[in-house]
N, C-alpha and C positions, 0 to 999 in steps of 0.2 A: 579486750585486746585492741590495741591501736592499729589503725590502718597501715599497711605496709607500703602503700604508695600514695602519692598526692593526686592521683587521677580519679575521676568519678567512677569509671567502670572499665574493665579490660575490654578490648575489642572481641568480636564474636570468635575470631580465629584463636586468639590466646585462651579464651574461656573454653572453647571446644577442645583445644589441645592441652588444657590444664597447665598452663605455664604463665609466668608473670609477663604482663604486657609492658615492654620497655618503651622509653620515649621515642626511639627510632624504629619502632615496629613497622615493618613493611605492609602488614595487613591492616593496621588501624584505620587509615583513611578510607579504605574500600569495603571493610566488613565491620560496620558499626554494631554495637552490642544489641541494638534493637532488631537486627536481622540475623539471628543465629542459624536459621535454616539455609540461608544463602551460602554461608561458608561450609555448613555440613554437606550440602550437595556437591560443592566444588571439591571438597576434600575427598568425598566418597568416589567421585569420578576421576579426578586428576591427581589427588594426593597433595598434601601440604608442601612437601619438599619440591615437587615439580612446579607448583605455583610460585613458591619463593624464588626458584631459579629463573622462571619466566619473568617475574616482576623485576628482579634485579638486572636482567639483561635489557629491559625496556627503558626508554627515556621517561622521566616523571610525567610528562604531559600525555604519554601514551598508555599509562597504566590503568586509568579509569576505564577507558574503552575496552582494554584487554580483560579486565575483571568483569565488566558487564557482559562481554561475549562469553567468557568462561562460565559465568553464572547462568546465562541463558542456555548454553549447551548442556551444562550439568543438570539443570531442571528438566530439560527436554529428555535427557538420557534417563533420568529417574522415572519420568512418566512413561517413556517408550524406550526400553533398553535396547531394542533391536535397531530402530531407525533414528532415534534421537530427533534433532531438529530437522533432519533431512525429510522425515515423515511429514512434518508440518509444512515445509517448503513444497513438497510434492503435492500435498493436499491443496495448498493455495494456488499452485500452478494449474492444477486440474480445474479449480474453481474459475480462474481467469479464462482458461480455454472455453469452459462451458458458457461463461458470460459473454465471451467474444462471439461464440456461435449464436447465442440469443440475440445479440446486438446486430449481427449480420442478417439474421432472419427478420428482425424488425425493420432494418433498412430495406431489405428486399420487399417486405410487405408495403412499406411506404412508397417505394418506386412502383410496385404493382398497382397500388391505389392511385397514384398520380397518373399512370398510364391509362387507367380506366376512365379518367376525367377527360381525356383528349376528345372523344366523340361529342361531348357536351359543348365544346368550343365552336362547333360548326365546321362545315366542310371547306368553305371558301375563306374562312378567317384563319390567319396565321398568328399564333401567339409568340411573341418574341421571348427568347430564353433569358433568364436571369442567372447567369453562370455563377455569380457570387452568392446565391441564395443557399442556405442550409437550414435544416430543421433547428428550431430553438432548443429542442430537447438535447441536441448534440453540441450546444455551445460550450459545454465543459471540455470538449475535446479539441476545441479550436483555440489557438493562442493568437493574441493580437499582434505579436511581434512581426509576423509575416503572413501574407495571404496564402502561401503555399505550405505552411507548416501545420501541425496538428493532425490528429488521427483522421478526422473526417475528410480533410482535404487531401490526404495521402491515399485515401481509398475511394475516390470519386469514381463513378461509373465510367467505363471506357468509351461510351457513346455520348454525343452531345444531346441535351434535352431540348426539344423544340417547343417547350411550353413552360409556363411558370408553375412552380410547385405550389400546392395549396397552403403550405406553411411559410411561404415567402413573407418576409417582413414587410414588403410593400403591398401585399394583398389587403383588401378591405373586408373586414367582418369575419374573416376566417382565422381566428386565433385558436390554435390547437390547445393552448394552455387554458383557455376558457371553456373548452368542450364544444366550441362552435363547429360549424361545418354546413355543408349543403343538406337541405331537407329532402332533396331529390334522390338521395342514395338509398 
């Protein structure tokens, strides 16, 4: 029997719906034959008719993003029928909050460590503050576009520090990235 069309293979949507894939098929660019489960999930959650209406209402350059969003939500709904992608978002938000608390605790420990170093500077000696100093481990939160931008600079302690921090880039021999530090501790 001769092939009824000159196309290699119908798109996943037409194959799933058991219909002939026409040249102007709205699903063909977004549901390739190699990804049948993508359309199956979208169809199960949203329905082919609703997806067709949605894609027809969108501009062509918006359709790919819409299909990717529908596919993501459909897969999330298949995995978690109650919460869908909201469950994943909530999980990630809780994880960010937990990591933020860990970061705040680590910063508090660093400040506490730095405060314990003050008696070693001597009673009569005043150490000049280096207000631009920040831990090298926190460089990823600092943007070079402005000295007042970035996470760390927005969350500086409310009190001025009257000493140089041990991780100051100008300090000699105390590189926290090399595991160095005072042997007196």
